[in-house]
C-alpha positions as CSV (number, residue, x, y, z in Angstrom):
1,M,0.0,0.0,0.0
2,L,1.3,3.5,-0.9
3,Y,2.0,6.0,1.9
4,W,-0.9,8.3,0.8
5,E,-3.3,5.4,0.4
6,M,-2.5,4.3,4.0
7,H,-3.0,7.8,5.3
8,E,-6.2,8.5,3.4
9,K,-7.9,5.7,5.4
10,K,-6.2,6.3,8.8
11,P,-8.2,7.3,11.8
12,E,-7.4,10.7,13.2
13,H,-6.2,9.2,16.5
14,M,-3.5,7.4,14.7
15,T,-0.2,8.5,13.0
16,S,2.7,7.1,11.1
17,L,5.5,5.6,13.2
18,N,8.0,5.1,10.4
19,G,6.2,5.5,7.1
20,E,4.8,2.0,7.2
21,A,3.3,1.3,10.6
22,L,0.3,3.2,12.0
23,V,0.2,3.6,15.7
24,S,-1.9,5.4,18.3
25,K,-0.9,9.0,18.9
26,T,-0.3,7.9,22.5
27,H,2.5,5.5,21.4
28,E,5.6,6.2,23.5
29,R,7.8,7.0,20.5
30,I,5.2,9.6,19.3
31,A,5.1,11.1,22.7
32,F,8.9,11.2,22.7
33,R,8.8,13.1,19.4
34,G,6.3,15.5,20.9
35,L,8.7,16.3,23.7
36,V,11.6,16.8,21.3
37,D,9.4,19.2,19.3
38,S,8.5,21.1,22.5
39,L,12.2,21.4,23.5
40,E,12.9,22.7,20.0
41,A,10.3,25.4,20.5
42,D,11.8,26.3,23.9
43,L,15.3,26.6,22.3
44,I,13.9,28.9,19.7
45,E,12.4,31.1,22.4
46,A,15.7,31.1,24.2
47,Q,17.5,32.2,21.0
48,V,15.0,35.1,20.8
49,L,15.6,36.1,24.4
50,A,19.4,35.9,23.9
51,M,19.1,38.2,20.8
52,Q,16.9,40.6,22.7
53,M,19.5,40.7,25.4
54,S,22.3,41.2,22.8
55,D,24.0,38.0,23.5
56,K,24.8,36.7,20.0
57,N,27.3,34.1,21.3
58,L,24.6,32.5,23.5
59,C,22.1,32.7,20.6
60,H,24.6,30.8,18.4
61,S,25.2,28.2,21.1
62,F,21.4,27.7,21.4
63,G,21.4,27.2,17.7
64,E,24.0,24.5,17.9
65,V,22.0,22.7,20.5
66,L,18.8,23.1,18.3
67,D,20.6,21.7,15.2
68,Y,21.7,18.7,17.2
69,L,18.3,18.1,18.6
70,R,16.9,18.2,15.0
71,L,19.5,15.6,14.0
72,L,18.4,13.5,17.0
73,M,14.7,13.7,15.9
74,A,15.6,12.8,12.3
75,A,17.6,9.7,13.5
76,E,14.7,8.6,15.7
77,V,12.1,9.0,12.9
78,K,14.2,7.4,10.2
79,E,15.5,4.7,12.7
80,S,19.0,5.6,11.7
81,P,22.2,6.0,13.9
82,L,22.8,9.2,15.7
83,E,26.3,10.6,15.9
84,P,27.4,11.9,19.3
85,P,27.2,15.7,19.5
86,F,30.0,18.1,18.6
87,L,29.0,21.3,20.3
88,F,30.9,24.6,21.1
89,G,34.0,23.1,19.5
90,M,33.9,20.1,21.8
91,D,33.2,16.4,21.1
92,E,31.0,14.3,23.4
93,K,33.9,13.3,25.7
94,E,35.1,16.9,26.0
95,L,31.5,18.0,26.8
96,Q,31.3,15.5,29.6
97,I,34.7,16.5,31.0
98,K,33.9,20.3,30.8
99,S,30.5,19.8,32.5
100,H,32.1,17.9,35.4
101,E,34.9,20.5,35.7
102,S,32.3,23.3,35.9
103,G,31.6,22.2,39.4
104,F,28.3,22.3,41.3
105,V,26.3,25.5,41.6
106,L,22.9,26.0,43.1
107,P,20.9,27.9,40.4
108,S,19.5,31.2,41.6
109,Y,17.5,34.1,40.3
110,L,20.6,36.2,41.1
111,H,22.3,34.5,38.1
112,G,20.0,36.4,35.7
113,V,17.3,35.6,33.2
114,L,19.6,33.9,30.6
115,A,21.2,31.6,33.1
116,G,17.7,30.8,34.4
117,R,16.6,29.9,30.8
118,I,19.6,27.7,30.2
119,N,19.0,25.9,33.5
120,K,15.3,25.3,32.5
121,L,16.4,23.9,29.1
122,R,18.9,21.6,30.8
123,T,16.2,20.2,33.1
124,K,13.9,19.6,30.1
125,V,16.7,17.8,28.3
126,R,17.2,15.7,31.5
127,E,13.5,14.8,31.6
128,L,13.6,13.9,27.9
129,E,16.6,11.7,28.5
130,L,14.8,9.9,31.3
131,F,11.8,9.4,29.1
132,A,14.1,8.1,26.3
133,V,15.4,5.5,28.6
134,K,11.8,4.3,29.3
135,V,10.8,4.4,25.6
136,F,13.9,2.7,24.2
137,S,14.3,0.2,27.1
138,T,14.1,-3.5,26.1
139,E,12.8,-4.5,29.4
140,T,9.9,-7.0,29.6
141,E,7.5,-8.0,32.3
142,N,9.6,-11.1,32.9
143,N,12.9,-9.2,33.0
144,P,13.8,-8.4,36.6
145,L,16.4,-5.8,35.6
146,H,14.5,-2.6,34.9
147,G,15.8,-1.1,31.7
148,D,19.0,-3.1,31.6
149,K,19.3,-2.8,27.8
150,I,18.5,0.2,25.6
151,N,17.9,-0.2,21.9
152,R,18.7,3.4,21.1
153,S,21.7,4.1,23.4
154,D,22.9,6.6,20.8
155,I,19.9,8.8,21.5
156,V,20.3,8.4,25.3
157,L,24.0,9.3,25.0
158,G,23.1,12.3,22.8
159,L,20.6,13.6,25.3
160,N,23.0,13.0,28.2
161,R,25.6,15.1,26.4
162,L,23.1,17.8,25.6
163,S,22.4,18.1,29.3
164,S,26.2,18.3,29.9
165,A,26.5,21.0,27.2
166,L,23.7,23.1,28.8
167,W,25.3,22.7,32.2
168,Y,28.5,24.0,30.8
169,L,26.7,26.9,29.2
170,F,24.9,27.6,32.4
171,C,28.2,27.8,34.3
172,E,29.8,29.9,31.7
173,S,26.8,32.2,31.8
174,I,27.0,32.8,35.5
175,N,30.7,33.3,35.4
176,E,30.1,36.1,32.8
177,H,27.3,37.5,35.0
178,R,29.7,37.8,37.9
179,Q,32.2,40.0,35.9
């Protein structure tokens, strides 16, 4: 059956999972895609805010994160491999190291509106990562190890490093705010 023939007859509560399979719009992978879409919208709003506050560098950094998130979405939809992120001139290992070197800071309103926005984006990425672990887990009812195997570890790793990248941006932002 052709794609359009399948979709002409599909119920409104269903959608295409991969061009062939129709699933309920409540399917976990469709819900995951919706959360990615929501995060993309938040990143665009953050870019607008950064530009309004004349922070072109941060706007560009948000753009890098947005571009990677779009690659992640494409890899999930196409069921193709996702390369680890390369953001702000750092590969995925450097991002992890830099985020750990940044130390621990308790976020505060005193850090300013852009730092607050970065932190909110970081928490949304973390929530998305946790949901990805659930969605892409190969656990079964008979499997006593909860989520012991992930069939899209590339996506989970990508989201983990996006969280690291945003933590790094947050720390850089508050360091600039102090000066």
